N, C-alpha and C positions, 0 to 999 in steps of 0.2 A: 899277503897273495896268496891265495887257494895253491893245496898241494893237488896232483893230479887224484889223487883219491877221495877226495875232498869233495871234489868235484861232480862226481858220482856219489855221494855219501850214501843214496837213498837207496842205491840197486847194492853197495856192498851189504847195507844192515838187510837187505831179503834175503842176500846170497849166505848172511852170516846164521840168520834166521833158518834157513831151511839147513843148512851145516848142523845146526842146536837140533834143530828136532829128529835129524838123521841120525845122529851119533848118542844123543841124550846128554852132549855135555859141553859146558858152557864153550862161548864162539867170542872173540873178542879181534879188529883187525885196529895196525897202527898205522900212522902217515910213516913219510920217509921224517918227518919232523921231529918222530915219537909223541906223536897225539891222537886221543883213541879217536876212530873214525867211528869204527862200529861195534859192538857187543849187548851179548845174550846174558840174562840171566843174574851173577851177580855184579855183571859189568852195563847192566842196563841203564841204569842209574849215573855211569860215571861217562858220558859219550862225551867228548869232544875235550875232554880233561889231557891236560898233558903228562906225560908220561914217563921224560929225561930221567927224572930222580929216582925210578926202579925198573925202567928198562933194561939193565944190561944183557940181557940175554937176547933182545927182540936186535940191540946196537949191534950183538955180535955176529947174529944171523945177517942181516942187512950187508957188513963188512965184509964176509965172510963168502954170503952168499949159499950155506948149506943150512940145512934142514935139520934142528935141534932138537934131540926127545932129552926132554930130565924128568929121571924118574923121582927123584928125592930134591923136589923146590926147597931153596931153602939153604942146604947141604952141597949145594954144583957149586964147583969152583966160580962160574962166573956169577953167582947170587953171594961173592964174598962183599962186596960193596955195597949189595943191595940195604937199604934203611930198616926193610922189613924185615929180614931174613928170620929175625930171630921169633918171628910174629905171621911167618908165612903160612897162609891158609891154606896152599894149591898141594895137591897129592899130585897132583903129576901133569908134564904139561909139555907139546909136540908145537913148535914155534918153526912157521915156514917162509919163505923170500918172496915176495911178488912183485915181479918179472915186467919191464915192458921194453923190449927191445936192446934187452941187454942191462937194462938200467933196471937196481932195483927200486922200487919206487914205495915201498911199504910191506908190515908181517902181516900173517895171518894167525893167530894162534888156538889151540885146542887146549882147554882147562878143564881139567876136573879137582872138584875138592874134597871127593868123597872117596873110603876105599874101596869102595865097588866098583866107584866108575877108573878107579887107577888099574884095578882087577882087568876091567874090561879091554883099557886100551892096549896094555901091554898083554895083553891074550892076541889082541885085534890089531897088533902094530902095523902089521902092511898095508891093512882094508884102510886104517886111519887116514896111512900118509898117502894111499892114492886119492882118497877121499879129499883131504887137502891139497893134494895138486890138481885136483880136475876145480875146485874150487878157486884157487888163484890163479889159474888158466882163465875162469870165467870172467872174474875181475878182472884181471889183464884185459883180454876180450874189452871189456865193457868201456873199458878205459880209452882200449883207440878207437873204439868206436865212436866214442863221444869225440874222441879228438879229430878223426876223422870227418866227422861230421862238421864241428866246430871249425874246422878247417875252409871246410864247402861253402859251410855261410859267409865266413869272414871273406873268403873269394870273392860269393854272389852278391855280399852285399859293395866290395871296393870296385867291383863289375860294375854294379847298378848304380856307386858314386859315381863311376867314371864318364857310362854312358848317357848319366843325365847332367853332366858336362860339358857335354859337347852338343854341337848347333846343330847334326845331323839326326834326323829319324833311325832307330834302333828298332826292327821287330823281329822277334824270335819266336819261331814257330813251330808246334811239333807236328807229329806225320800225321795226327790227325785232324790238319788244320787249325788249330787252335791256338791261339795268340799265345803264348805265355807270359811274354813279359813285352814293355813299350816303353820307351822312354819317355820322360817330360818332350822333348822336342818333335818327337813322334805324335805324342798326345794334342802338341798346338798345333802340329801341322793337318790333325783330324778336326780342326777347331772346338780343341779343347776337350775331345770325347775322348774315353781311354780304352780303347777295342779285349783288353787283356781279358779272358776267359771265352772270348765268342770267336766263331767260325771266321776266316779268310781266306778269298780266293786271290791268290797274286799271279798275273797273268803276263808272260813276256810279251810287246808289242812287234819288238824285232828290231825296233829303230836304235840307234849308238849316236848320242850324242851330248855335249856338256860333260866328255868322259865319262859316263855312264850308260848304263841302258833305262831304256824304258820301260816302267811295269804298270799296269791296271791293278789297283789294287780296290776288290769290294768287301766292303765290309757292315751287314745290318744294313742293308740298303744303301750306304754311302759311298761313291766310287771319286778314286783319286787318281791323277796321272802324276807318277814319279821318275825321276833317276839316281841310279846307284849301282850297287853291285850283291849281289845274293852270295853267303858263302853255308856251304855244307858245312855242317856239326859233325866232328868224326863220333862213329857209334852211336847214331842217332836214337830216340825214343821216342815217345808218343809224345813227350812234352816237348823235348830237345831235338830238331830236325836242321832248323836252315835258320841262318839270320839275314836280315836284309838291311843294308846300309843306306839310308837315302835322302834325298834332298826331294821338295816341289819343286813346281816350278817360281813361285813366289820368294824362294828360295835364292834362287837362280838369280831373280831380280834382285834382289836386296846384294848379292855379293857383285853384282857387275855393274851398280852402283848410277844405274837409268838415271835413277832421281834427284842426284847428286847437285844438279842446277836448279832445279827448281822444286827443292823441297825448301828452301829457304826466301823463296819469293813473295813479294808482299801479296800477290795478288791482284785484288779489285781496286788497293793501293794505287797498285803502279798506271793506274788508268788515272792520268791527271788534267785536269781542267774544270772550265766551269760554266761552256759552251754548252748553247741548245742538244748540239751533234751529241758533244760527249755525254752530259744528261740525258740524254736520249738513250745512248747505247751503255750503259751501265743499269738501266730500268732493262732494255731487251737483257742481258746479261742473267738479272736476277730473275729473271720471271723463266728462262730457259734452261737454269742450271740445274735444279730437279731433274729434269728430263734425261732419257736415254736416247732421244732423236739423234741423228746426226747435223751435224751443222758445216755449212760453207761459208767461210769468212770472205767475203769481197774487199779488195782495196789496193791501192798504190804500191809499189815498194816502197818500204819505211813506216807505214804509217801504224805497225802494231799488231799484226795480225796473231803476232805467237804470244804477245803479253794480253791478248781479248780471251785465247787460246786457255791459257793458264788459269785466268780469272774463273772462266766458267769451272774447271776442272777442280778448281781452290773453293767454289761455291756449292759445288755438288756432294752428293751422298760417294762418291768417288775418290774425293779427296785423299781418303788413305791411302787409296792404291798408288799406282803408279801412273807416271805421264810420261808417254814416250815419244818425241819428235823424231821426224825423219823430213830429208828438203829432199824430192823426188828430184829434184833437178841436178841434184851434184851426189845422186850412186849414179856408175854406169848401168845402161842397160842389162849388161849383160849380170848384174850383181844384184838387181833391184829383188826381182820374184825370192834371192836366199834370203835377204838382208826383212823381206817383209816378213816372208814366211818361213825361213830357216832353210835348215838342210840336217841331212843325218849323216853318219860314218860314212864318207867315201863315196858321198855322192857326184864331187867332181873333179879335176883337176887343179890342184891349188886348196882346195879348198880345208877347214883347219880338223888335223886327223880326228877329232871328237866329235864333230859337226858343231852346231851349234841351233839354239833357239832364237826366232825369227819376233819381229817389233808385237807381231798381235801376239805374239804367247808372253812377251815379257811385260805389255799393257794387259792384261787376261783382268779383267773386272776395273782397270782401270780406262784412263783417257788415251788414244792414240791419235798424236796429230801428225798429218798430211801437208805438210808446205811443200810448194810451188806444186800444188794437183796437177796444172793443166800442162806440164812436161812430162807427164807421166805415159810412156808408149804405150801406143794403144792395146796390143796384145796384154799389157799387165793389164787395163782399165775393164779387160776383161774379165782377170781372175780375181780384180779386187769388185767387181760388180757381183759376181757370186758367193763372195765370202761375207757382204754386206748381205746379202740375202739369205744364203744358208746360217751363217754364226757359225763355221767351220774352217779349218785352212788343212794345207797337206803340206808336208815338207819336200822341200825337192830331192827325189831320191828315196820319198818314203810311199808310202799306200795306205798310210793311217789317216782318218780323218779325227782331227782334235777339235773339238769342240771350244770356242770364244766367247768370253761376253767381254766386250770391247764397243766403249763410247768414239765415233769414229769425227775428227773435227777439221776437215779439210781447210784448203785455205789457197788463194790463188792472185796476182795480182794482173788476168789477161782476162780477156774478154770470151769467155767459155760459151758464150752464145754465138760468138765469130768464128768461134771453132769448130762448134757443133759445123755449122753452114759448110767452113772448110774441109770437114769431114775428116777434121782430129782432133776432136773429142766425141766422143758417144752419150747422143742424148740420152738414151737410157741410164748411164751411171749420174750423167747429170743432174736429172730430177729423183737418184737413189743420194745423192750429197747433198741436193739445195733441199732438204727437207724443211730445217730451219736458213733460212739466208740471213746475213749478219752482213751490211756492209761499211767499213769504215769509212771517212769522211777525209780526205785530203788536206794536210793542216795548213795551206792558202784558202781555207774556207771555214775554218776556224780560229779566228785572230783572237780570240777571248782566250785562248788556252795558251796563249805563245809565253805571257809573262809566265804563268805556273809554272809551266815546263822549262825554263827558263832556269827559272830559283831553285826548283825542283833538282835538275842536271846540277848545277850549279853547288847545289852544297853536297850532293855525293861525289862529284871529283874533290872537290875543295876538305874533304874528310879524307876520304884515299889518297889523296897526296899530303896529309897533314897542313892545313894551309885557311888562315883566316879568313874568311870569309864575311864580307857586308851585306852590301846590297849594290843591285844593279842600278844604276843612271837612268835619268829617265827617255836622256839620249839615246842610250843603249838599246831601250826595250820598244822605243820607235823605231828604229834603224832595225830590230828583231823581226817589228810585226808589218814593216814594210818589204822584207824581204818575201821572195815566193816560194822557199824553199821545196825548191825540185824535188830534194830528197827525204820531206816531210818529218817526221820526229827522229830518224835520224841523223842527218843532216843537222838537227839544231844539237841533237847531242854532242854528235862531233865539235862544233862550233863551241859550244859552252865546257867542254872539255879543254878545247885550245886557249879560251879565254882565259878559264882559270889557270893553267901554264900561263902564261901572259900577267899575270895578275900581280899590282905592287903589293908589298905588304902593306897597307892599309885594308885592302881587304874588299875593295871596290870595283866594278868593274865598268867602265866606258865602250865609248865606243870607238877609241882608238886600237881598243884590244882584241877588235874582230877582227878575224881572217885576211888578208891582203887580196884574195881572190874573189872576197866575200863584197869587197868595196869595190873592188874592179869591176863586179858583174852588174853592182847597181849604178856605178859610174858610165859600164857600157851602154848600160839601157835609157840612162837622161840624158846620154849625148846622142842616141837614135833615136828618140822623139825628139829634138831642138829641130833637122831639117829633115824631113822627109818624104817621097811623093806620095800620093794619092793612092798608089798600090801599095807602098812599102808599108803605109800604115794601116791597109785592108791586111796587107800578113803579117803585122807587128799585132794585130788586135784576136786574128784567127787564132796567132800561137797564143797569146795570150787567155783567149778564153778556152782552146785546150791546156792548157796549165793548169788555168783555175777547174774547170770541170771532169778535165780528165779524156783519156784515150778509147775509153771501152763506149762500147754501143749508147748505153745511156750517157756518158762525157759528152759525146757529141751531138746527142739531139739536144743535152742542153746549151751547149755552147751555140748551137745555129738559132737556136731560138732567141737564147741571149743577145747573138748579133742582127736576128728578125733577116735570115734566110732559113732556107729549106734545109733538110736534111743532104739533098740529092746534091744540091748547089754546093755546100761545104764541103762532099767530097770531091767535089769539082775542082774546087779550087786548093784542098791540102794537097791534092795528086803532085802538083806540079812543085806546091811553093814547099812542102813540108817532108817530102817521101813517102805520104802515106800511105 
C-alpha cells in the first residue's frame, strides 16, 4: 500500500529539485516507512530504496517531531548503530519532519558532502531551517489537497454509483443551466439521450400530483413532462446549483401496475372458434391493428368485447405500451372526469392529497379501452369529444393542457343510434368513435365455435384446479350447442367452470354435469313447445328471433325479416308482449 508521500511522489521530487537549486545542496525525502521518495545529486539514482538500515537520524526525527542538525555525520550519537558511520561521506545534515494534521508522514533532509557546503549551511543555519520549513509545508499542503480531492472524487463516484442504481431520474444542473450530470434513469427517460453538457430549461407547471410537482423539461428541442422534486444545492456554483429527482409518466404507469392483468393475455389466441364470423373477426382485427384510428366495438354482453380490444392492442405497434381499461358504467358520474383526466393536489374534497394521473395520461402512447361507453353521461361525452378532437386533456383543478397520444377503443352492448334518437348520446361523438366499427356476433349465431370454446375453458379450469381432463362427450357437446346462451361466451365459461368442478376422476365431461338450471331452462322450453296457442307460439317465435338476432335496431330488423313481418309490426307486437 502506497504511503501518503508516495501518492504525490512527482510533486515531492519537484520540490526537492527546487530546494536543491536554491540551496546548492543535495536534498532527499523519506516517507513514514523510511523509503526514499525523492532525491537529488548523490541520491538521484537511489530513489525508491529502503533506508531502514541507515536512517537512524530520520527515525529519531519522526519519533520526536523535532528538526535535527548534525554537524559531524558519522560521529554523532544518533549514528552509532549506522553501518556506514565509519565510511560516511556526509559533511553536514539537517533533517526536518513533515507533518499532516499533527501526524508525521515523512522527513526532508538537506545533506552537504563538501566542506564548502558545510560552511555555507553553518553560516546560514536560520535561512536553511526556514527554507526547510517552507518546503515541508508545501509538501504537506500538496498531500492535503491530494487527499481532499481524492475524497471528493471518491464521494462523487459513490454518489454516481448510488444515483445510477435508483429508478428515478436525477439531473444535476449548474447556475448556468448546463446539465452537469444525468443518471442512467434520466437518460433512459430521455429515450437513451444523455443531456450532460447541454443547456436545459426547467419550468414548474404549478400542478401537484403523484406526490410530486410537475415540471416541463426542454433540452435540445426535446420536451418532457415529469413529476418530482427540485432540491437546491448549498453554496451553488456554475456547475452545481440544483438537483431534480423525477419520474416521467411512464414510470408512474409501471408503478401503478395498470397492465398487470393484460401483460400475459394471449391476445388473438384468446379469440376461439372456427366459425365464419369468428374467422372474419380475426381478419378485421389484423387489418385495423396497426392503425391509430378509434374503434367502436358493439355486441351483446358477454361476447368478448374487451378480449377483442386487447387483441387489437397486442397486434399493434403500441403493444409495448399501456393497455388501460375503464368501465364507464361502474364509475360514479361525479368521479368519472377525475378518473379519466386526473386531478391535481387539492382539486376537490375527498381527493387523494397528492393528486393523481387520469387514465388518459396513464395510457399515453398506448391504448385506452372505454367499456360501456353508452352509459357515459352527456356532460362527459362533450369533454371526451374535445379530447378526441384536440388530443389534449386538462386535469381537474388545473389549467394545464397535457398532450396525449392515445388510441381509444370504445365498446357498448347498447344501440347507440337509438340513444341518439332519444337524445341520450351525442351524434358527433358517435361518429368520432365509430371510425372503425367492429361488431361481435352473439354465441347463438356461431354454433360452430361452442365445442372449441368448451374445450378451451375446460382445459383452462382443469389446469387451474389441478384436475385431470380428457374430453367432453358427444351428448354434452350437443346439449351445449342446443342451448340459447343468453349470456354468450361469459355464460359458457361459467358453465364449463361448474362442470370441471363436478367432473369425476376419469376426466370426462358429460351432460349429467351440466348445471341444473341449465337443464331446467331447456326442459321448460320443451314443455312450452308441446301445447301452445297460436298467440303463444307467435310470442315464442318473436322472443326466439330477438334472442337470436339481438335487440339492437339492426337485430330487430333481422328478426322482422326472419319472421316475415315489417319492423313496425314487430315493434307493435313486442311492446305488450316483451315490454320493449
